[in-house]
C-alpha positions as CSV (number, residue, x, y, z in Angstrom):
1,M,0.2,0.0,-0.1
2,H,1.1,3.3,-1.2
3,I,0.4,6.1,1.6
4,V,0.8,10.1,1.0
5,I,0.7,12.2,4.1
6,I,0.2,16.1,2.6
7,G,1.8,18.4,5.6
8,A,3.9,15.4,6.6
9,A,6.6,18.1,8.2
10,G,3.6,19.5,10.8
11,M,3.0,18.2,14.6
12,V,0.0,16.0,13.2
13,G,1.8,14.7,10.0
14,R,4.8,13.7,11.9
15,K,2.8,11.8,14.4
16,L,1.0,10.1,11.7
17,A,4.0,9.0,9.6
18,A,5.1,7.6,12.6
19,K,2.1,5.4,14.1
20,L,2.3,4.2,10.5
21,T,5.6,3.4,10.6
22,A,4.7,1.1,13.8
23,D,1.7,-0.4,12.5
24,G,3.2,-1.3,9.5
25,Q,0.1,-1.6,8.0
26,L,-3.6,0.2,7.0
27,D,-6.8,-1.4,7.4
28,G,-4.8,-5.4,7.1
29,K,-2.4,-4.0,4.5
30,P,1.2,-3.9,4.2
31,I,2.4,-0.4,3.8
32,T,5.1,-0.8,1.6
33,E,5.6,2.8,0.1
34,M,5.3,6.3,1.7
35,T,5.2,9.7,0.0
36,L,5.6,12.7,2.5
37,V,5.6,16.4,0.9
38,D,5.4,19.7,3.0
39,V,6.5,23.0,1.9
40,V,9.9,22.2,3.5
41,T,11.0,18.9,3.1
42,P,9.6,16.1,6.1
43,E,12.0,14.1,7.9
44,A,11.2,10.7,6.7
45,P,10.4,8.1,10.1
46,A,13.6,6.4,11.1
47,S,12.7,2.8,11.8
48,F,10.2,2.7,8.3
49,T,11.6,-0.4,6.1
50,G,9.6,0.6,2.7
51,K,10.0,3.4,0.5
52,V,10.0,6.7,1.3
53,N,9.5,9.7,-0.7
54,A,10.3,12.4,1.4
55,R,9.6,16.4,-0.5
56,E,9.5,19.6,-0.6
57,A,6.5,20.9,-2.6
58,D,3.8,23.4,-2.4
59,L,0.3,21.6,-3.1
60,S,-0.9,25.9,-4.8
61,A,2.1,25.6,-7.7
62,P,1.2,24.3,-10.7
63,G,1.8,21.0,-11.4
64,E,2.9,19.7,-8.0
65,A,-1.2,17.7,-7.5
66,E,-0.3,15.9,-10.9
67,T,3.1,14.7,-9.5
68,L,1.5,13.1,-6.7
69,V,-1.1,11.6,-8.1
70,A,0.9,10.3,-11.0
71,A,2.2,7.4,-8.8
72,R,-1.3,6.1,-7.8
73,P,-1.3,6.4,-4.3
74,D,-3.7,4.3,-2.4
75,V,-4.8,6.6,0.4
76,I,-4.0,10.8,0.7
77,F,-3.8,12.3,3.8
78,H,-4.5,15.9,3.4
79,L,-3.6,17.8,6.2
80,A,-1.3,20.8,4.6
81,A,-2.6,24.2,5.7
82,I,-2.2,27.6,6.6
83,V,-3.6,28.6,10.6
84,S,-6.6,30.3,11.4
85,G,-4.4,33.3,12.9
86,E,-2.2,33.4,9.8
87,A,-5.0,33.1,7.2
88,E,-7.1,35.8,8.8
89,L,-3.6,38.7,8.5
90,D,-2.8,37.2,4.7
91,F,-6.0,36.8,3.0
92,E,-4.7,35.9,-0.5
93,K,-2.5,33.6,1.2
94,G,-4.8,31.7,3.2
95,Y,-7.2,31.1,-0.3
96,R,-4.3,30.4,-2.4
97,I,-3.1,27.0,0.1
98,N,-6.0,26.3,1.9
99,L,-8.4,26.5,-1.1
100,D,-6.4,26.4,-4.1
101,G,-4.0,23.7,-3.4
102,T,-6.8,21.5,-2.1
103,R,-9.1,22.1,-5.7
104,Y,-6.2,21.3,-7.4
105,L,-5.0,17.7,-5.5
106,F,-9.3,17.0,-6.4
107,D,-8.7,18.3,-9.8
108,A,-5.6,16.1,-10.1
109,I,-7.7,13.3,-8.6
110,R,-10.6,14.0,-10.8
111,L,-8.2,14.0,-14.6
112,A,-6.8,10.8,-13.2
113,H,-9.7,8.7,-12.7
114,G,-11.3,9.8,-16.3
115,V,-8.2,8.0,-17.7
116,D,-8.1,4.6,-15.9
117,G,-10.8,4.4,-13.4
118,Y,-8.4,6.0,-10.4
119,R,-10.1,6.1,-6.6
120,P,-8.5,6.8,-4.0
121,R,-9.1,7.3,-0.3
122,V,-8.9,10.7,0.6
123,V,-8.6,11.7,3.9
124,F,-8.5,16.0,4.5
125,T,-8.3,17.6,8.1
126,S,-11.0,20.1,7.7
127,S,-11.6,22.5,11.1
128,I,-14.5,23.3,13.5
129,A,-13.8,26.6,12.1
130,V,-16.2,25.9,10.0
131,V,-19.1,27.1,12.3
132,G,-19.6,30.5,14.1
133,A,-21.6,32.3,16.5
134,P,-24.2,32.7,17.7
135,L,-24.0,28.5,18.5
136,P,-26.1,26.3,20.9
137,Y,-24.3,24.1,23.2
138,P,-23.9,21.1,22.4
139,I,-23.5,21.6,18.9
140,P,-25.8,19.0,16.7
141,D,-24.2,17.2,13.6
142,E,-26.8,18.8,11.5
143,Y,-26.2,22.4,12.1
144,H,-25.1,24.2,9.1
145,T,-21.9,25.9,8.4
146,T,-21.4,29.0,9.7
147,P,-17.9,30.2,9.4
148,L,-17.0,33.5,10.5
149,T,-13.5,33.7,9.8
150,S,-11.2,33.7,6.4
151,Y,-9.7,30.1,7.4
152,G,-13.4,29.1,8.3
153,T,-14.6,29.8,5.0
154,Q,-11.4,28.0,3.5
155,K,-12.2,24.7,5.6
156,A,-16.3,25.0,4.7
157,I,-15.9,25.2,0.5
158,C,-13.4,21.8,0.8
159,E,-15.7,20.2,3.1
160,L,-18.7,20.9,0.4
161,L,-16.1,20.1,-2.9
162,L,-14.9,16.7,-0.8
163,S,-18.5,15.4,-0.6
164,D,-19.5,16.5,-4.1
165,Y,-16.1,15.3,-5.2
166,S,-16.9,12.2,-4.0
167,R,-20.6,11.7,-4.6
168,R,-19.5,11.7,-8.3
169,G,-16.9,8.8,-7.8
170,F,-13.7,11.1,-8.6
171,F,-12.6,9.4,-4.9
172,D,-13.3,8.4,-2.0
173,G,-13.6,11.1,0.7
174,I,-13.7,12.1,4.3
175,A,-13.5,15.6,6.1
176,I,-12.2,14.5,9.7
177,R,-13.4,18.2,11.6
178,L,-10.5,18.6,13.8
179,P,-10.8,20.1,17.6
180,T,-8.9,22.4,18.1
181,I,-5.7,19.7,19.4
182,C,-4.0,20.3,22.8
183,I,-1.3,20.5,23.9
184,R,0.5,20.5,20.8
185,P,4.6,19.7,20.9
186,G,7.0,22.2,19.9
187,K,7.3,26.2,20.2
188,P,4.1,28.7,19.6
189,N,2.8,29.0,16.1
190,K,0.9,31.9,14.6
191,A,-2.7,29.8,15.1
192,A,-4.9,32.2,16.8
193,S,-5.6,28.7,18.7
194,G,-2.0,28.1,20.0
195,F,-2.5,29.7,23.6
196,F,-4.9,27.1,24.5
197,S,-2.3,24.4,24.2
198,N,0.8,27.8,25.3
199,I,-0.8,28.2,29.3
200,L,0.1,24.3,29.7
201,R,2.7,23.1,27.7
202,E,5.1,25.9,29.0
203,P,4.6,25.7,32.2
204,L,4.9,22.1,32.3
205,V,8.8,23.1,31.4
206,G,9.0,26.0,33.9
207,R,8.9,28.7,31.3
208,E,5.9,31.4,31.1
209,A,3.0,31.8,29.1
210,I,1.0,34.3,27.7
211,L,-3.3,34.1,28.3
212,P,-5.1,36.4,25.5
213,V,-8.1,36.0,26.6
214,S,-10.7,35.6,29.7
215,D,-10.9,32.2,32.0
216,D,-14.8,31.5,30.4
217,V,-13.9,30.8,27.0
218,R,-15.3,27.5,26.0
219,H,-13.7,25.7,23.8
220,W,-14.0,22.1,22.0
221,H,-10.3,20.2,22.2
222,T,-8.8,17.2,21.8
223,S,-5.3,15.3,22.0
224,P,-2.5,14.9,19.1
225,R,-3.0,10.9,20.1
226,S,-6.8,11.2,19.3
227,A,-6.2,13.5,16.1
228,V,-4.0,10.8,14.6
229,G,-6.2,8.1,15.8
230,F,-9.5,10.2,13.7
231,L,-6.9,10.3,10.5
232,I,-6.5,6.9,10.6
233,H,-9.7,5.4,11.4
234,G,-11.3,7.8,8.7
235,A,-8.7,5.8,6.4
236,T,-10.1,2.5,7.1
237,I,-14.0,3.0,8.0
238,D,-16.6,2.3,5.7
239,L,-17.5,5.1,4.0
240,E,-21.2,3.6,3.2
241,T,-22.0,3.8,6.7
242,V,-20.9,7.7,6.9
243,G,-23.4,8.2,3.9
244,P,-23.5,11.3,1.9
245,R,-22.7,13.9,4.3
246,R,-18.5,13.4,4.2
247,A,-18.0,16.2,6.5
248,L,-17.6,14.5,10.6
249,S,-17.4,16.5,13.9
250,M,-15.1,14.4,15.7
251,P,-15.7,13.9,19.8
252,G,-13.6,15.9,21.7
253,L,-13.7,17.4,25.2
254,S,-15.4,21.1,26.4
255,A,-13.8,22.6,28.6
256,T,-13.2,26.3,29.5
257,V,-9.7,28.1,29.8
258,G,-10.4,28.0,33.6
259,E,-11.0,24.3,33.8
260,Q,-7.7,23.9,31.6
261,I,-5.8,25.8,34.3
262,E,-7.5,23.5,37.2
263,A,-6.3,20.3,35.4
264,L,-2.7,22.0,34.9
265,R,-2.7,22.6,38.7
266,R,-4.5,19.4,39.6
267,V,-1.2,18.0,37.5
268,A,1.5,19.9,38.0
269,G,1.1,22.4,41.1
270,D,0.5,26.0,41.8
271,K,4.5,26.9,40.8
272,A,2.9,25.5,37.3
273,V,0.4,28.1,37.6
274,A,1.8,30.6,38.6
275,L,3.9,30.9,35.4
276,I,0.7,32.0,33.4
277,R,0.2,36.2,32.6
278,R,-2.9,37.4,31.0
279,E,-2.5,40.2,28.8
280,P,-5.7,40.3,27.1
281,D,-5.4,40.7,22.8
282,E,-8.2,42.1,21.1
283,M,-7.9,39.8,17.9
284,I,-8.1,37.1,19.3
285,I,-10.6,37.7,22.0
286,N,-12.7,39.2,18.6
287,M,-11.5,35.6,17.0
288,V,-12.9,33.3,20.2
289,A,-15.5,35.1,20.6
290,G,-17.0,33.1,17.4
291,W,-15.4,29.8,18.3
292,A,-17.1,26.3,19.0
293,P,-18.1,25.5,22.3
294,G,-18.5,21.7,21.9
295,F,-20.4,19.4,19.2
296,E,-22.2,16.4,19.8
297,A,-20.8,14.0,17.6
298,K,-23.2,11.9,17.4
299,R,-22.6,10.6,14.3
300,A,-18.2,10.4,14.8
301,K,-19.1,8.2,18.0
302,A,-21.2,5.6,16.3
303,L,-18.7,5.1,14.2
304,G,-16.4,4.4,16.3
305,F,-13.7,7.6,16.7
306,K,-13.1,7.8,20.1
307,A,-11.5,11.2,22.0
308,E,-10.6,11.8,25.9
309,T,-12.9,12.5,28.7
310,S,-10.8,14.8,30.7
311,F,-8.6,17.5,30.5
312,D,-5.9,15.9,33.0
313,E,-5.8,13.2,30.3
314,I,-4.8,15.1,27.6
315,I,-2.3,17.2,30.1
316,R,-0.9,13.2,30.7
317,A,-0.7,12.3,27.4
318,H,1.5,15.2,26.7
319,I,3.3,14.1,29.3
320,D,3.7,10.6,27.9
321,D,4.3,11.5,24.6
322,E,6.7,14.7,24.9
323,L,8.5,15.0,28.4
324,G,9.6,11.1,28.7
325,G,6.5,10.3,31.1
326,T,7.8,12.9,33.7
327,L,7.7,16.6,35.1
């Protein structure tokens, strides 16, 4: 089986490649080849014994999508995106990367399908940003898309394209609406949601973190470990059971910032909490005001998607996976 991961240099892409390498198979079939693509050259998993193609490429550049599809991979994970804050600040870049690159990929597959019937599984990472305030709580699966950011709009358009191309039989696609991933390892990025991870990750290693919003902000979260599980399950599930609406809101954990901080206190103590410094940021406050507080995710749960049930679990998963199991 040949697997492509677009956005393989990112945190989720790296963890997905590592998990597939450790498993050695997908849906009962051995993985013999992986193509890893990003705007910087991804690092190949050290223990993968099959063929690895790691290359630097911009999916929105002419010809890149056709190059990826030429090898007729069996499963394509499309994770690449400009994050929410950057998409809001750079309008043209956001639409070029998040929308045009995705459409080029879908069209390259469509044209290949017309040549030899090629029909891969496509797993696309969408976002809970496809909905925006005013919102019910919890948000039902049937709730219509109401994005209030450029990022959310771009993801919502891609969801519609994926469902339509799947309906027409060009590929077998599923859009995984990821909750905000917390705790993200590494350094802070340009995502407007980054502070949800920062206020936990940095204090866990003795560093100060900035909190730009109030403690009563409620949001929908999952861990990197669960996010990878969503993607793999999406690649193996019988999509006939999903039906024509191919975008699924994933299960997660609804929590306020204050509840996050109290979980940090339980796991790491008062000294860690004392490293959180409050600096209100009006742009982030305004963006967060329209974000989703939590989903029912009944469809996804019924299909076997699973996530954490407490923030203590999320913090301990980060400690185990990123800090060697100890503080």
